[in-house]
N, C-alpha and C positions, 0 to 999 in steps of 0.2 A: 632419467635423472630423478633422484629422490627429492620430493617437494619438502621445503623447509618446514620446521615446526610452526614458525610464525604464519606462513601461508596457509597451513592446514587449519590453524586456529581461526583465521579470517574466513576461510571457506565454510567452516562449520557453524559460524555465528547464526543463531536462530534455529538450528536444526537439532539441537540437543535438548532433552528434558531439562527444565530450569534447575531442578534440584541437583542433577548430575553435573550440569555446567558449573554451578557454584562450588560443588565439591572438588572438581578438577582444578578450578582456578585457585582454590585454597591450597591444594597440594602443590601446585606450581609455586606459590609463594613460599611454602615451607621448604621446598627444594632450594630456592634462592637464599633463604635465611640460613640453611645448613651450609650452603656453599660459602657464605660470608662468615661462618663460624658463630652465628647468633642463635643457633638452635642446637641443643645438646644432642650428641649422636644417639644416646640411648632413647631419647624421646623420639627422635627422627626415625630410628629403627622400627619402633612400634607403629608410628603413624604411616610409614611406607608399607609395613606388613598389612595393616588394615586396608590398604588399597591394593593389595595383591602383589607387591614388589618384593621379591626375595633375592638374597645373595645365592650364589651357586659355587660349586667346587670347580677347581681348575687343576688338572694334572698335565697331561701332555697333549690336550686338545683332541683326544681320540674318542670317537663314539663307540658304543658297544659292538658295532659291526665292523670296526677297524677303520672306517673312513674318517678323515680329518674334519673336525668341526669347523664351521665358519666362525672364527673368533675376530670380533670387531675391535679395532684399536681406538682409544680415545685420543683427542687432540693433545698435543704436548702442552705441558704447563698446567695440567689439571690440578686444582688446588688441594683436594682432599684425598688423603691416602689412609690406609689402615684397615684392620679387620672389620668385618661386618658392615662395610659400606658398599654401595654399588658403584662407587666412582673409581675404585682401583681395578675393577674388571666388570664386564657385562654380567647381568644377572638373569633372573627368571620372572616372568609376569604370569600370575594365575588369573584366569578369566572365569567369572561365575556364570554358570548356566543352570538356573533354577529348574528342577525336575528334569533336566537334560533336554528341554524343548528348544529346538532351533528351526530356522527357516532357510531357504536358499540364499537370500541376501546376506544372512549372517555367515553362512559357510563361505561365501565369496569374500566377505570382509576378512575372515580369518585367513584365507589363502593370501590375500594381498599383504596383510601384516606379517605373516610368516616369511613371505618372500622378500619384503622390503626391509624388515628390521631384525629378523632372526636368521636361522640357518635353513629356512625353507620348509621346516617340519613343525607341524602342530601336534601336540600330545594330549590325548584324552586320558583323564585321571580316573581313579577309582571312586571319585565323588562326582562324576559326570561333568567335571569342569574341563577347561582347556588350559594348557600351559605353553608358553613360548619361551624358549631359552636363548641366551646370548643377547639379551636386550640391554641397551644403554639406558641409564636412568634419565639422561637428557631427552630421550625419545618417549619416555613412559607416558607423559601427559598427552602427547599426540596420539598414541595408541588408545588411550582412554577415551579421547574425544571421538576418534573414528569408530570405536566400539559403541559408544553411547549413541552415535548417530544411527545405528541399526538396532538399538534397544538392548545393549549389553553393558553390564558394569563389572568392574573388578573390585568394587567396594566390599570389604569384609570377606574377601576370598581367602585371606590369611589372617594371622594375628589372633589376639584374645577377643574373638568375636563370634557371632553366629555364622557358621560356615554354610556352604551351599546346601539347600534343602533338597536332598536326593529323593527319588521316587521310582517306583517300578516303571521301567520304560514301556511296559505293556498295559499300563493303566488305561482303562477305557476300551481296550480291545481284547483283554484276556478272558478266555472262557471260564476260568475258575474264580474270577474276582467277585467280591461281594457287591461293590459299587466302585465307580471311577473316582479315584482319590486325586486326580490331577488338579481340579479347581481348588481343592483345599490346600494342596502343596503350593500352588501359585499364590494364593491369598496369604498363607503364612509367611512365605518368602518376602512378599511386599510389606507385610505388616512389621516384621522384625528388622528389615533393612533400615539401618540408621536410627532405630527406636532408642530413645534415651535410656530405657531400662536394660539395654543389652550392651552398654558401653563400658562397664566396669567389672568385667570378668577377670579372673586370674589366669584362665586358659581358654582354649577354644570350646565351642559348643555346637554339636552336630545333630540336626534333626533329620528325620526320614519318614516316608509314608510307604505303606504296602497295601495292596488291594486284597490280599488273602494271607492266610497263615501258613500254608503248606509249601510255598515256593521260596526262593532266596532273593527275589528281586528287590525287596525293600531293606532286608537285613536289619530289622528293627531291634533285634536282641543286642546289637553291638553299637547302639547309638545313645547319645545323651538323652534325647527324647525320641520316641518312636510311636507311630500311629498305624495301627492295623485296622482296616475296615471291618466292621461288624454290624449286624442288625439285630433288633429285638422286636417283639410284639407286646405292646402295652394297651390293654383295653380294646383289643382287636385291631389296633392300628400299628402298622410297621414303622419303626423309627431307625434312622441311620446314626451311627456313632463310631467310636474308635476304641479298641483295646489300647490303652495308653500306658506306655512303659517308660521308665526313666533310669538313668545311671549306667547304661551300658558303655562299653568301650574296649578297644584292643590295646594298643601300646605295649609297653614292656610286660605289664601284668594285666591280662584281660579280665573283664568282669561282665557277666550277663546282666542285662537290664532287669529291673524289678517292676512288677506290675503295680502301677499307681491306681488305675481304675479299669475294671473290666469293661465298662461301658461309659465312655465320655461323650456326652451329646455334642453334636456338631456345633451348636451355638456356644459351647464352652471351649472350642478349639483355641481361639485367640486369647481370651482372658486367662485361661489356664497356662498357656505357654508364657504369657507375660508374668504370671505369678511365680512360675518355676524360675524364670530368669531373674526375677527380683530376689528370691531367696538365695539363689546361687551367687548373685552379685554381692549380697549382704554378708553371707556366711561362708562362702567358698574361700579356700586358701589363697592368699595373695603373695606371701613371701617366698614360700617353697614351691616352685613351679612343678616339681615332681609329684606334688600332692594336690594340685590345684584343679584337676578335673572334677566334675560334679559327682563322678562315681566314688571319689574318696570321701566327699561330704556324706553321701548316702551310706557308705561303709562305716563311717564314724558314728552317724546318728542312728542308723537303721531306717528301713523304709517307713515304719509307722510314724516316727517323729518327723521325718522329712515330709510325709503326706500332711501331717497336722500343721506344720509350719506353712506349707504352700496353701492349704485351704484357708488358713487364717489370713494369709497375705491376699488371697483372692477376695475375701470379704472387704478388705481395705481399699481395693481398687475403685476408682471413680469410673462410672459408666462411660464407655467409649462407643459412639455410634458405629464405628467400623467393625465392632464385634459381630454384629448381626446384619449389617447392610448387604454384605456379599451373599447372604443366603438366598436372596431373591434371584431366581433364575439359575441357581447353582447346578441344577440337574440338566440344564440345557446343553446338549452336546455341541461343542464348538469346533469339532473336527468332522469334515465331510469328505467323501471320496471324490476323486477327479473322474475316474472311469467307472462304468457300471460293473456289477459283480459278474464273475465268470467261472468257468470250469478249467481245471488245470490240464493243459495238453499233455499228450504222451511224451515220454523222455526221448524216444527214438535213438537209443544206443549211445548217447553222449555220456561217457563215464564221468568226466569232470563235472558236468552239469548235474548228473545223478547224485554225486557225492555232496555237492553244494545244496541240492534240494533236500537231502536227508538231514543235514545238520544246520542249515541256515534259514529254513523256512518254518514258520509257526502259524498254525491256524488262528484266525481271529474268531471272536464270538459272533461277529457279523458274517453271515453266510456269503460265500463267494469272495472273501478277502483274506489276505495273509499279511503277516509282517515278515520282512526280510532283514536278516542281520548282516551287516557289513563288518567282517572280522578284520580288525587292525592288529597286526603283529606288534605286541607291546604297547598298543595304544597310539602308535605313530601313523600320521597321514601327511603326505606332502601337499604343497600348494598346487602342484600339477594334478593331484587326485581330488582335492577339495572342489576345484572348479567344475570338472565333469560330474562330480557327485551332486553339486547344486543343480546342474542341468537335468540329471537323472531324477532328482526329487521333483522338479517342476514337470517333467515329462510324464511321470507315472502317478503322482499324488498332488494334493493341494498343499504341498509344503510340509508334510507331516513326517518329521524325522527327529529322533532323540538319541542322545548319548546314553551309554549304559555304565553300570558300576564294574563291568568286566572290560571296560576300555574299548568298547565297540560302538557302532551306530546301529540303530534299528529304524528301518523305513516302514512306516505304517500305512495301512489302507491301500495295499497293492492288490489290484484285481488279479484273481488267479489266472485269468486269460493272459495277463501281461508278464507272468513270471519268466518264461523263456527269454523274452526280449529284455527284461530287467537284468537277468544274468549276463546276457551278451554285452549289455552296456556297462555293467560293473566290471566285467572281465576285461573289456577294452581299456578301462581306466586303471587296471591293475588292482581291482578291488573284488575280484571274484574268488577269494580264498575260502575254501571249505573248512569245516572243523569248528564252527562257532560254538562256544559254550561246552566244548568237550576237552579231552586231554591235550589237544593241540593248542587250545586257546589259553595259553599260560599268562597269568597276571604277574607283573614284576614292578617293583618300585624303581626309581632312578638309580639307586645304589651308588657305586663309585663313579658312575658316569658324570653326575653333576651334583649329587648330594654331599654336603659336608660331613654327614654322619656315617656315610657308607663304609663298611668294613670289607665286604666282598662284592664281586660284580654280579649283581642279581640279573641285570639285563643280558650280560654276557652269557651267564649260565642258561637263562631262558632261551636265548637264541640257539645255543648248542642243543638243548633238549628238543626244541621245536624242529631243528634241522634233522635230528636223528629220528624223531617220531614221525615226521612227514613221510619218511620212506616206507613206513609199515603201519601207520595208525589205522588205516581203513581195513587192514586185514586182521586187526586185533579183535579179541572178544569184545562184545558190546559193553560188558561191565567195565572193562578197562577204558574203552573209548569215552565212557561217561564220567571218568574221574576228573576232578578239578585240582590243578597244581597252581600254587601261589608262592612267590619268592620275594623275600625282603633282604635288603643288603645289610641290615643290622637287626637288632632285637625289637625295634619299635613298631613292627607290623604294618608299615605303610603298604606293603604288598598283601596284607591280610592273610598271612600264612597260618594264623590260628584257626581260621574257618575253612581251610582247604581240606580235601581228602588227604593230600600229601603236601605238606608245607616245608619250606626251607628258609632259614635266616642265617645271615653271615656272621661268622666268628673267626678267630685266628688262633693258631697254635704254633709252638716251636717244634720243628722236626730237624734232627741232625744239625742243630745250630742255626737254622734259618726259620724265619716266620713263613708260615704257609697258610693261604686262605682256606677256610673250612666253611661248611654249612651244617647247622643243627638240623636234624631231621625231625619234623613235627608231625605226629599222627594223632588221629582221634577227633579231628575237627569235623564239623557238619555244615555244609553250605546250604542245604535245604532247610525248610521250616524257619526261614529268616535268620540264618546263622544259629541253628539250634543248639550247638555245643562247640566248645573250644578244644583244640588239640594241645598236647604237651610235647616238648622235645624229648627224644629218647637217646640221642647220641650225636656227636660231632664227627663228620667225615670230611676228608680232604676234598676240596672243590672239584678237582679233576676226576674224582671217583663218584661224583653224584650221578652222572648218567648210568653207571653200573648199579648204583644204589636203587635208582628208580626201576630199572629192569628187574632187579631181584625182588623188589617189593611187589611189583605187579605180577611176576611169575608165581610168587608164593601165594598171592591172593587167588589167582586162578586155580592153583593146585588144591588149596585148602578151604575155599569158600563153600558154603552150602548153597543149594539151589536158590537163585535170585537174591542172594544176600548182598546188600549194599556194603560198600567198603567200610563206612563208619561202624556198621553193625559187626562186620568181620573183625575189625580191630578190637572192638569191645569183647567179642567172644573169644578170639584166639589169644588175646593178651599181648602186651608189648614185649614181654620177655622173649617169646618165641620169635617175634619179628626181629628183635635185636640180635638174636643168635644167627639169623640168616645174614646179617650185615657185619658181624663182629670183625671178620678178617680184613674188611676194607679200611679199618682204622690203623692197621699196622703194616709192617713190611714195606715201608716207604723206600723208594730208590735213593741212592746217594745222589747228592746234588750234581756232581760231574757226570754221572751216568745218565741222568734224565733231568736237565735243567727246566724243562717245561712243567714238571710237577710243581715247581716252586714259583710259578707264575699264575696269574688269574686269567679267567676266560677273556679272550679278545684283547689282551694287553700283553705285549711281548716282554715288557720289563719284568725284572725279577721283583717279586712281591716285597722282599726286604733284602738289603745288601750289607747290613752291618756285621762286623766281626765281633761276636759276643764273647770270644775267649774260650779256650779249651784246656785251661790248666787243670791240674788234678784237684785242687781245692774247689774250683768252680764246678768241676764235674761231679764232685761229691754232693755239693749243694743242689745242683740240678736234679740229681738222682733222688735226693731226699724230698725235694719239692714235688717232683713228678709222682713219686710214690704216694705222697699225702693227698695231692689233688685228685689222683685217680681214685683213691678211697672215697673222697668227697663226692665225686661224680657217681661212683657206685651207689652210695647211700641215697643220693637224690633220685636216682633211677628206681631204687627199691621202694622209695616213698611212693612213687607212682603205682607200683604193683600193690602196695598196701591199700592205696586209694581205690584201685580197681576192684580189690577184694572186699571193699566195704569197711576196712579197718581204718577208720578216719583218724583216730587218735594216734595210732602208730605211724600213719602216713605223715602227720604233722611233726611228730617227734623226730622221725628220720630226716625230714627235710631240714629241720632246725639243726640237727646233729651234723648234717652235711655242711651247713654254713659255718659252724664252729670248727669243723675239720679244715675247711678251706682257709679260714682266718688264721688258724694255727700254722698252716703251711707257710704263710707269709711271715708270721711272727717268728717262727723258728729260724728264718734266714738271718735274723738280727739278735735273737735271744733264745738260745737253744735250751734254756732251763725252764721254759714255760710248761706248766702242768696241763692236765686235761680238764681242769676245772673251767667251766664256761665263763664264769665271772672273770677269772684271771685272763683267759684268752681274749675276751672282749676288751678288757681294760688295756691290755698290752697292745692289741690291735688299734684301739683308739689313740693311744699315746704315740705309737711309732708310725702309724700309717694315715690316720685320719687327721689328727691335730697338725701333723707336718704337711698334709696335703699330698703326700707321696701317692696315696691311693686314688686321688682325684683324677677322673677321666677328663681330657681336655674339653669335652662337650657336656658330659653328664655331671661333672663335679663329684660330690660325695653321695649322690643319689643311692648307689648300690650299697654303700656302707650303712646308710640309714635303714635299709631292709634288715640287716643284721641286728642293729641296735633295737629296732622295733620288735622283732620277734623274740629277742633276748629279754626285753622288758616284760613281755607277756608270757614268758616261758611256762609259768605255772598254770595258766588258764587252759581249760579244755579246748580242743579243736572241734570245729564244725566241718562239714564237708566243704563248704565254701572257703573257710579260713585255711583249711589244709591245702586246698587247691591253690590258693593265693601264695601260701608259704612255699609250695613246691616251685611255682613260677619264680618267686623271689630268690629262692635258693639257687636255681639254675642261673639266674642273672648275676647273682653275687659271685658264683663260681667263675662265670665268664669274666667278670670284672677283676677277679684275682688273677686269672690267666693274663688279662690285659696289663695289669699292674706289673706282674712278673716280667712280661715281655718288654715293657717299656724300660724297666730297670736294667734288664740285660742288654738291651740295645743301646741304652744311654751310658752303659758301663758304670752304673752307680755301684759303689763299694758294697759288697755283701756282708762285710764284717764290721763296718763303722757303726757305732751305736746310734749316732744321730746324724745321718747324712742329709744333705740338702736336696730334697726332691723337687720336682717341678712345681712351680707355684700355681 
């Protein structure tokens, strides 16, 4: 029998850190005020987000694997209904795990909460956090108290705040690291949590640490602030510091972080982070959320002005003893092994164990010890697996386990002599899956399972790919085994598709009068070197053909690569045009709906993706043909802009991307005004009047965000392009074209008149 919230509160009195207890009590009061209608919903939405409480999507209650989700009903008579509240349906709670560090007691607490309040499943995220889905708002403060009792908080896990401080999960044990960044990550996380200077951001703010430059564990290039461990020698004395970068980010239009300081002394870690936060809070965008990340402020100012503003702000800060207090004893290793070092026993013919040993074990810099990766399919782990995992961590280590950005666990300080027994214990718990950090270890965002922004089923596709790959992955060439695949359900890159070897993100198209889920294929990303480069989309392919797409790409790679050539280098050398030719036929020759209805459904969802009759009259048919012809031309131009960029013709790349946006805008305008000329000024003016001002173009979630991409590039059309601005324009053009597709689809499915000069679009 589930213990009541009141009893849990009484049980935990005195066991919670005072600051967290006060924070939870305050939130409980805010929930009650909202229930009484005394707190505005918009204000409450932000305050609950800052405490990790999200709304989630509801369709038919089906998970990506086809099993029915445990959907919890509220008592009758619940007083508050409406969009974006957590009282009309259960939601999601995000749980902050700084640097991914956990202990067995915390694992057990997570198991209990997943079992008692969720659907029995905990989800590890790409920020080393945990998420529990199908949570009632009425239970949230009890979960918060029970988490706080084991040293975990949900504060600022979401919302316009400093998100979880991520860190290389191998920090402290990696043979290639410069020094252990763990204590610095821990200190920064504590310093910024609840700090008054980080409470007035326009959007989220993501920090990270990496112990080296060559691997991907910290991904500093894609963070708002990133710290990579470096050393230097001054007057014969070695000093530790950080290569400090700012303004990175993925999202719809990704941006590489800029170097703020090649060597930031460790004593400047906290004050400089505080100064950056103050500048961002003071000067970052507040009204337009689509331009509110720090990367847009740096793009607007340039790194030199931003650096000058931050250094000036740093001089204004009053000295804080916390800035340097932590440095005493910072190099003392707080992790110790449970068992003595050993030698790895022979495999003795166990093929499953041999595969796991090859992909899931990594040498530590401490002789005789290894780290073992617990590979979690799509980041999911059940309560019945978390409990034995806690026991395993106690049995083989001193509680040293961390979550990873690839949605797995890493068990640290395992004696080599214990590795066979460790595998047996993990395997008995259903956690002995091989393939960690290779092509089998696919990262995917929630997609249409639970995310309100999902367009295509990222988790469903990932499950299908993993199922097919599992049959042959260990017979593949090592170069293919080493590939990284990442999938997002929409353009927002929550699945980090931009930095994968092969990435996919969800879009939609109309085929034979029906909406069909598609994925854009993204190539050219680089996972290594802390997300060293970002990929670009080359074409949209129907979702049900993505497995064939992956097979063709990998086969082409094996046939055409040079000796030991990594995939990112291969894409750069061979060019996207040749790869696109290999895939071109997958976009056409779609089966008729009645001949193959499954083609018109999404992965792991038997329902038809769209069921509206959009009309097939001759007039409508002519309009469809004209639109499709024009939008195809726009897509061709944006792809050619990538080829110009690859060839180093930066100016032409930007011009072609801009031209693609004009062509796409004209495709929509001509549906209502067929006399529009090719003059960009006229196209933009007509588009603004007929689609932006009327809000017909507005996406239900993104509003006019994508139209603003068109307006911005048009306003600066005479300015020369740089490599960076051309790259951004290509990304924006692709997103604008997707928004044109989406607008057209909505209009057709809603049967909006195509000839009315001023129809009433969705508000």
